[in-house]
C-alpha positions in Angstrom: 149.6 65.8 99.2 147.1 67.6 101.0 144.0 69.2 99.6 143.0 73.1 100.9 139.7 73.8 100.7 139.3 77.3 100.6 135.3 78.9 101.6 134.0 82.3 102.8 132.7 85.6 101.3 136.2 86.3 100.1 135.7 83.0 98.2 131.9 82.9 97.3 131.9 86.3 96.5 130.0 87.4 99.0 132.3 89.9 100.4 132.1 91.8 96.6 128.8 92.7 97.1 128.1 92.7 99.9 131.5 95.7 100.2 129.4 97.4 97.5 126.1 97.8 99.3 128.1 98.9 102.0 129.7 101.2 100.3 126.3 102.4 99.1 124.4 103.1 101.8 127.4 104.4 103.6 127.6 107.2 100.6 124.3 107.7 100.8 124.1 108.0 104.7 126.7 110.7 104.0 125.1 112.4 101.2 122.1 112.4 103.3 123.8 114.2 105.9 125.2 116.8 103.4 121.8 118.1 102.0 120.2 118.4 106.4 123.9 120.6 106.0 123.3 123.1 103.1 119.4 123.3 104.0 120.9 124.3 108.3 123.6 126.1 107.0 120.6 128.8 105.1 117.8 128.2 107.0 119.8 129.7 110.0 121.8 132.5 107.7 119.5 133.2 105.4 116.5 136.6 107.4 113.7 135.8 105.1 112.8 132.4 104.3 110.2 131.1 102.5 111.5 127.5 102.7 111.5 127.6 99.1 115.5 127.4 98.7 116.3 124.6 100.9 113.0 122.2 99.9 115.8 122.1 96.1 119.1 120.9 97.7 118.7 117.7 96.7 120.8 114.4 96.0 121.6 113.2 92.6 122.6 109.4 91.9 126.2 109.8 90.0 126.6 106.7 88.8 128.6 105.0 92.1 128.5 108.6 93.5 126.1 111.3 95.4 126.1 114.7 94.2 124.2 117.2 96.7 123.0 120.6 94.9 120.3 123.0 94.6 118.9 121.1 91.0 120.4 124.5 89.6 117.5 127.0 90.8 117.7 130.5 89.7 119.7 132.0 92.2 120.9 129.2 93.8 124.6 131.0 92.4 124.3 134.3 94.1 123.0 132.2 97.3 126.5 130.4 97.3 128.6 133.4 95.9 129.8 132.8 93.8 127.8 134.8 90.4 129.3 137.8 89.2 126.5 139.8 90.8 128.0 138.3 94.7 131.0 141.2 93.6 129.2 144.1 93.2 126.6 143.6 96.1 127.7 143.6 100.1 126.3 140.3 100.0 129.1 138.1 99.2 126.8 134.8 100.1 126.5 132.0 102.0 128.8 129.4 101.1 126.6 126.5 102.5 128.3 124.2 99.7 131.1 124.4 100.5 131.6 124.5 104.6 129.0 121.5 103.9 131.8 119.4 102.3 134.2 121.1 104.2 132.4 119.2 106.8 131.5 116.6 105.3 135.5 115.8 105.1 135.9 115.8 108.1 133.3 113.9 109.5 132.7 111.1 106.6 134.5 108.3 108.3 132.1 109.0 111.5 128.6 109.4 109.2 129.3 106.4 107.5 130.3 103.9 110.1 127.1 102.6 111.3 127.0 101.4 107.0 130.0 99.8 107.7 129.1 97.7 111.2 126.0 97.1 109.2 127.0 95.1 106.7 130.6 93.9 108.5 128.6 90.6 109.5 128.1 89.9 106.9 131.6 88.7 106.6 131.8 86.3 108.3 
């Protein structure tokens, strides 16, 4: 009988490590774009901006995931448009996080592509 020798990244454990790094870098790129998008929406929509709210929009890690949030700033729900106060006022919010989530859903593959391409060479 002949002998079969298996080698390469799939068999020596490199593939698991490389794909984990790839996913981590792709997630970070998508989250960074999310922070930029939220900040841009607020900056363009706010009439009297100070930059305080935008400076509180950050990315936090939740296990392997990234979460874009406004650091729990007290008036964040009002600016987003989800506070009870929005139902009683003319200001319905910027919906920056909702709009950003929709945008990222459409563009995630394109945003993640550089991270994937960077690591693909390590899988040969």
